[in-house]
C-alpha positions as CSV (number, residue, x, y, z in Angstrom):
1,M,19.9,7.6,9.9
2,S,19.3,11.1,11.2
3,K,15.6,10.5,11.9
4,K,14.0,7.1,12.4
5,L,10.7,7.1,10.6
6,F,8.2,4.9,12.5
7,T,5.7,6.0,10.0
8,P,3.4,4.1,7.5
9,G,5.6,5.3,4.6
10,P,7.7,6.9,3.4
11,M,10.3,4.9,5.3
12,N,14.0,5.3,5.9
13,V,15.8,4.8,2.6
14,P,18.7,2.3,3.1
15,Q,22.2,3.7,2.5
16,N,22.9,1.6,-0.5
17,I,19.8,2.9,-2.2
18,R,20.7,6.5,-1.4
19,I,24.1,5.9,-3.0
20,Q,22.3,4.4,-6.1
21,L,20.1,7.5,-6.2
22,A,23.1,9.7,-6.5
23,K,24.5,8.0,-9.6
24,D,24.3,9.3,-13.1
25,I,21.1,8.5,-14.9
26,P,20.6,7.2,-18.5
27,H,18.4,9.1,-21.0
28,H,15.0,7.6,-21.0
29,R,15.0,7.0,-24.8
30,S,18.4,5.3,-24.8
31,Q,19.4,1.6,-25.0
32,D,20.7,1.7,-21.5
33,F,17.2,2.7,-20.2
34,H,15.6,0.0,-22.4
35,T,17.7,-2.6,-20.7
36,L,17.0,-1.2,-17.3
37,F,13.2,-1.0,-18.0
38,Y,13.0,-4.7,-19.1
39,Q,14.9,-5.8,-16.0
40,V,12.8,-3.8,-13.6
41,R,9.5,-5.0,-15.2
42,S,10.5,-8.6,-15.1
43,K,11.4,-8.4,-11.4
44,L,8.2,-6.5,-10.6
45,K,6.3,-9.4,-12.1
46,D,8.1,-11.8,-9.7
47,V,7.2,-9.5,-6.7
48,F,3.5,-9.4,-7.7
49,Q,3.7,-13.1,-8.6
50,T,2.1,-12.7,-12.0
51,K,2.8,-13.6,-15.6
52,D,0.5,-10.8,-16.7
53,E,1.3,-7.1,-17.4
54,V,2.8,-4.6,-15.0
55,I,2.7,-0.9,-15.7
56,I,5.1,1.6,-14.1
57,L,3.8,5.1,-13.5
58,T,5.6,8.2,-12.2
59,S,3.1,9.1,-9.5
60,S,2.2,8.5,-5.9
61,G,0.0,5.6,-4.9
62,T,-3.1,7.7,-5.2
63,G,-2.3,8.3,-8.8
64,A,-2.3,4.6,-9.4
65,M,-5.7,4.4,-7.6
66,E,-7.1,7.0,-9.9
67,S,-5.6,5.3,-13.0
68,A,-7.5,2.1,-12.2
69,V,-10.8,4.0,-12.2
70,V,-10.3,5.9,-15.4
71,N,-8.9,3.0,-17.4
72,L,-11.2,0.1,-16.3
73,F,-14.6,1.8,-16.0
74,D,-17.1,4.1,-17.7
75,K,-19.3,6.8,-16.3
76,G,-22.5,5.2,-14.9
77,D,-20.9,1.8,-14.2
78,R,-22.0,0.3,-10.9
79,V,-19.1,-0.7,-8.6
80,L,-18.8,-2.0,-5.1
81,V,-16.2,-0.6,-2.6
82,I,-15.3,-2.5,0.5
83,N,-14.6,0.3,3.0
84,T,-12.6,-0.6,6.1
85,G,-10.9,2.7,6.7
86,F,-9.5,6.0,5.3
87,F,-8.2,4.5,2.1
88,G,-11.4,2.6,1.4
89,Q,-13.1,5.9,1.5
90,R,-10.6,7.3,-1.0
91,F,-11.7,4.7,-3.5
92,I,-15.3,5.8,-2.9
93,D,-14.3,9.4,-3.5
94,L,-12.4,8.6,-6.7
95,C,-15.2,6.5,-8.2
96,E,-17.8,9.1,-7.4
97,L,-15.6,11.8,-8.9
98,Y,-15.7,10.0,-12.3
99,G,-19.4,9.4,-12.2
100,L,-19.4,5.7,-11.3
101,R,-22.5,4.5,-9.3
102,V,-21.0,3.4,-6.0
103,L,-22.3,0.9,-3.6
104,H,-20.2,0.6,-0.5
105,L,-20.0,-1.8,2.4
106,D,-18.7,0.2,5.4
107,Y,-17.2,-1.6,8.4
108,P,-16.1,-0.2,11.8
109,W,-12.5,0.9,11.8
110,G,-10.3,-2.0,13.2
111,T,-12.5,-4.7,11.6
112,T,-12.4,-6.5,8.3
113,Y,-15.1,-7.2,5.7
114,R,-17.6,-10.1,5.6
115,L,-17.5,-12.2,2.5
116,S,-21.2,-13.0,2.9
117,D,-21.9,-9.2,2.6
118,V,-20.0,-9.0,-0.6
119,K,-21.8,-12.0,-2.1
120,A,-25.2,-10.6,-1.1
121,A,-24.4,-7.2,-2.7
122,M,-23.2,-8.9,-5.9
123,D,-26.2,-11.2,-6.0
124,D,-28.6,-8.2,-5.5
125,N,-26.7,-6.1,-8.1
126,P,-25.6,-8.4,-11.0
127,D,-24.6,-5.3,-13.0
128,I,-21.6,-4.6,-10.7
129,K,-18.5,-4.0,-12.9
130,G,-15.9,-3.9,-10.2
131,V,-15.1,-4.6,-6.6
132,F,-12.5,-2.3,-4.8
133,V,-10.7,-3.3,-1.7
134,T,-7.7,-2.2,0.4
135,Y,-5.3,-5.0,1.2
136,H,-3.5,-3.4,4.1
137,E,-5.4,-0.4,5.5
138,T,-2.8,1.9,7.0
139,S,-5.4,4.0,8.8
140,T,-6.3,1.0,11.0
141,G,-3.7,-1.7,10.6
142,V,-6.2,-4.2,9.3
143,L,-5.1,-6.8,6.7
144,N,-8.1,-7.9,4.5
145,D,-8.1,-11.4,3.2
146,L,-8.0,-11.3,-0.6
147,K,-8.0,-15.0,-1.7
148,P,-11.7,-15.7,-1.0
149,L,-12.7,-12.4,-2.4
150,G,-10.7,-13.1,-5.6
151,E,-12.4,-16.5,-5.9
152,L,-15.8,-14.9,-5.5
153,V,-15.3,-12.0,-8.0
154,H,-13.6,-14.3,-10.6
155,Q,-16.9,-16.2,-11.1
156,T,-18.5,-13.0,-12.3
157,D,-17.9,-10.4,-15.0
158,A,-16.6,-7.9,-12.4
159,L,-13.0,-6.9,-11.8
160,L,-11.3,-7.1,-8.4
161,I,-9.2,-3.9,-7.9
162,V,-6.8,-4.1,-4.9
163,D,-4.9,-1.3,-3.2
164,A,-1.8,-3.2,-2.2
165,I,0.2,0.0,-1.7
166,S,1.3,-0.8,1.8
167,G,0.4,-4.5,1.6
168,L,2.9,-5.7,-1.0
169,I,6.3,-7.3,0.1
170,V,5.7,-7.2,3.9
171,H,2.6,-9.5,3.6
172,P,2.0,-12.6,1.4
173,F,0.7,-11.7,-2.0
174,S,-0.1,-13.7,-5.2
175,F,-1.7,-11.8,-8.0
176,D,-2.4,-14.8,-10.3
177,E,-3.3,-17.4,-7.6
178,W,-5.7,-15.1,-5.8
179,R,-7.5,-14.1,-9.0
180,I,-6.8,-10.4,-8.7
181,D,-7.5,-8.3,-11.8
182,C,-5.7,-5.0,-10.9
183,A,-3.3,-4.5,-8.0
184,L,-1.7,-1.2,-7.2
185,S,1.5,-0.4,-5.2
186,S,4.1,2.3,-4.9
187,S,7.8,2.8,-4.2
188,Q,7.8,4.4,-0.7
189,K,6.4,1.4,1.1
190,G,7.8,-2.1,1.1
191,F,10.2,-1.4,-1.8
192,G,12.3,0.9,0.4
193,L,12.5,3.8,-2.0
194,P,11.5,7.5,-1.9
195,P,8.0,8.3,-3.2
196,G,7.6,8.8,-6.9
197,L,6.9,5.5,-8.7
198,S,3.7,3.4,-8.6
199,F,3.0,0.1,-10.1
200,V,-0.1,-1.5,-11.7
201,A,-0.5,-5.2,-12.3
202,L,-3.3,-6.1,-14.7
203,S,-4.9,-9.5,-15.5
204,Q,-6.0,-10.4,-19.0
205,K,-9.6,-9.9,-17.9
206,A,-8.7,-6.3,-17.0
207,L,-6.9,-5.8,-20.3
208,D,-9.9,-6.9,-22.2
209,R,-12.2,-4.6,-20.2
210,M,-9.8,-1.7,-20.8
211,E,-10.3,-2.0,-24.6
212,R,-14.0,-1.2,-24.1
213,T,-14.0,1.8,-21.7
214,S,-14.0,5.4,-22.6
215,L,-13.4,7.6,-19.6
216,P,-10.9,10.4,-20.6
217,A,-7.3,9.7,-19.7
218,Y,-4.0,11.1,-21.0
219,Y,-1.1,10.8,-18.6
220,F,-2.6,7.7,-17.0
221,K,-3.8,5.9,-20.2
222,Y,-2.8,2.3,-19.8
223,Q,-2.8,1.5,-23.5
224,T,-0.1,4.2,-24.1
225,Y,2.1,2.7,-21.4
226,L,1.7,-0.8,-22.8
227,Q,2.6,0.4,-26.3
228,Y,5.8,2.1,-25.1
229,A,6.7,-0.9,-22.9
230,K,7.2,-3.0,-26.0
231,K,10.3,-1.0,-26.8
232,G,11.4,-0.6,-23.1
233,E,10.2,2.9,-22.5
234,T,7.5,4.9,-20.7
235,P,5.5,7.4,-22.7
236,F,6.5,10.4,-20.6
237,T,9.7,11.3,-18.8
238,P,9.9,8.9,-15.8
239,A,11.6,9.3,-12.4
240,I,14.8,7.8,-13.9
241,S,16.8,7.8,-10.7
242,L,14.0,5.9,-9.0
243,F,14.1,3.4,-11.8
244,V,17.8,2.9,-11.3
245,S,17.4,2.4,-7.6
246,L,14.3,0.2,-8.0
247,D,16.4,-2.3,-10.0
248,L,18.7,-2.7,-7.0
249,A,15.9,-2.8,-4.5
250,L,14.1,-5.5,-6.4
251,T,17.2,-7.6,-6.7
252,E,17.8,-7.5,-3.0
253,I,14.1,-8.2,-2.2
254,L,14.1,-11.3,-4.5
255,E,17.4,-12.5,-3.2
256,R,16.3,-12.3,0.4
257,G,12.9,-13.8,-0.5
258,I,9.5,-12.3,0.2
259,T,8.6,-15.2,2.5
260,Q,11.6,-14.3,4.7
261,I,10.8,-10.6,4.7
262,V,7.2,-11.3,5.7
263,S,8.4,-13.5,8.5
264,E,10.8,-10.9,9.8
265,K,8.2,-8.1,9.7
266,E,5.7,-10.3,11.5
267,R,8.1,-11.0,14.3
268,L,8.9,-7.4,14.7
269,R,5.2,-6.5,14.6
270,R,4.5,-9.0,17.4
271,Y,7.4,-7.7,19.4
272,T,6.2,-4.1,19.0
273,E,2.7,-5.1,20.1
274,D,4.0,-6.7,23.2
275,Q,6.2,-3.8,24.2
276,F,3.4,-1.2,23.8
277,Q,1.0,-3.3,25.7
278,A,3.5,-3.6,28.5
279,L,3.8,0.2,28.5
280,G,0.0,0.4,29.0
281,F,-1.3,1.1,25.5
282,Q,-4.2,-0.8,23.9
283,L,-4.0,-2.5,20.5
284,F,-6.5,-1.0,18.2
285,V,-7.1,-4.2,16.1
286,K,-8.5,-6.7,18.5
287,D,-8.5,-9.7,16.2
288,P,-4.8,-11.0,15.9
289,A,-5.7,-12.8,12.6
290,I,-6.3,-9.5,10.7
291,R,-3.3,-7.5,12.0
292,G,-1.0,-6.3,9.2
293,N,2.8,-6.1,9.5
294,A,3.3,-2.6,8.2
295,L,2.3,-0.8,11.4
296,V,1.0,-1.2,14.9
297,P,-1.9,1.2,15.8
298,V,-2.3,1.7,19.5
299,L,-4.5,3.8,21.8
300,P,-3.4,5.4,25.0
301,K,-5.4,4.9,28.2
302,A,-8.1,7.4,28.6
303,E,-7.0,8.3,32.2
304,W,-3.6,9.4,30.9
305,A,-5.2,12.3,29.0
306,L,-2.3,12.0,26.7
307,N,-1.7,14.9,24.3
308,L,-0.6,13.0,21.2
309,V,0.4,16.1,19.3
310,K,2.8,17.1,22.1
311,L,4.1,13.5,22.3
312,T,4.9,13.2,18.6
313,D,6.4,16.7,18.5
314,H,8.6,15.8,21.5
315,L,9.8,12.5,19.9
316,D,10.6,14.3,16.7
317,E,12.3,17.4,18.1
318,R,14.1,15.9,21.0
319,H,14.9,12.4,19.8
320,N,14.7,12.3,16.0
321,L,11.9,9.7,16.2
322,Q,8.9,10.3,13.9
323,V,5.7,8.5,14.7
324,S,2.3,9.1,12.9
325,R,-0.9,9.8,14.7
326,G,-4.2,8.5,13.5
327,Q,-6.4,9.5,10.6
328,G,-10.0,10.5,10.3
329,P,-11.9,10.1,13.5
330,Y,-8.8,8.8,15.3
331,A,-6.5,11.7,14.3
332,E,-5.9,12.8,17.8
333,R,-6.6,9.5,19.5
334,M,-4.2,7.0,18.0
335,L,-0.5,6.4,17.4
336,R,0.5,4.4,14.4
337,I,3.9,2.8,14.8
338,G,5.2,2.2,11.3
339,L,7.6,-0.8,10.8
340,L,8.4,-0.6,7.1
341,S,12.0,0.7,7.7
342,A,14.8,-1.7,8.4
343,F,14.2,-1.6,12.2
344,T,15.4,-4.0,14.8
345,T,14.0,-4.8,18.3
346,E,16.5,-2.4,19.7
347,D,15.0,0.4,17.6
348,V,11.6,-0.4,19.0
349,D,13.0,-0.5,22.5
350,E,14.4,3.0,22.0
351,L,11.0,4.3,20.9
352,V,9.3,2.7,23.8
353,T,11.8,4.1,26.3
354,R,11.4,7.7,24.9
355,I,7.6,7.4,25.1
356,S,7.7,6.0,28.6
357,E,9.8,9.0,29.7
358,F,7.1,11.3,28.4
359,L,4.2,9.6,30.1
360,P,4.6,10.8,33.7
361,S,4.3,14.5,32.6
362,Q,0.8,13.6,31.2
363,S,-0.4,11.6,34.2
């Protein structure tokens, strides 16, 4: 790989996937594509661990987030957003844009939600139609526990909407068992593909709600996708080359086993945490129980007066190592060490060595 992407996604696309991307593509109204479509959708259900519907959109993850709002809610509906970072705020922005009445539970960056807060909000507002939450918050590295939330929301008429964009595959996930109603993900994270496809899993409860909503939608209208899916197609021209490579990626993911992938990523994340702490950085997420595997957010010592813009530019321009800085209030105060790519401990060692070489000039 020419550049190693220690970023929250996109990640380095494996060589076999890049070869697949270069192959000829079928026409999206042909029998070849129909066969491909059915194969991909079946494997996606296995990844989401659901027997319910999965829709495939040609869009980024944010497109999937917007699609959930316009298909499952009406203007004036009251919803609850659990906000634990930058992407929780994105749900708030999208809901407000479409005229939903938004309650939000805001938590300090680096912490998770409290189930008692959610229960109290729902008890006080029995008209809540949906609860939105980010599974893995890439702005903070926090992994929010979904199972108790699913059990709580399932007892009500509300839907549980989960941004699993960076959470899927590299963390445990069970759509049906955890009582999730709508889960969103996209190709450039754990799937190991370039950006361009997003995925929406829907429970029967969500499908029933969808039949009673009326916010305007055209490109993202779920009913249209479900109608076309019956004949193995998408309603609009999809990113066909990504479909072709997704089929291969899903086959490899399922053959390796998600449990194995999660275990490998957790070991690499723990190793990365140890190496950066030894270098003198502080881990942003204090509670080990809520640290996700997709990235390790770290803070430099204040006395270093470290210029993170210069550091990341140096790593990129001199060593072909790309590392993301923070978002929001931590834009110039945090490094986010992404681990989605097929990295080894040796790759982490290389990154740590290059950063350590830069530190004396900032001391």
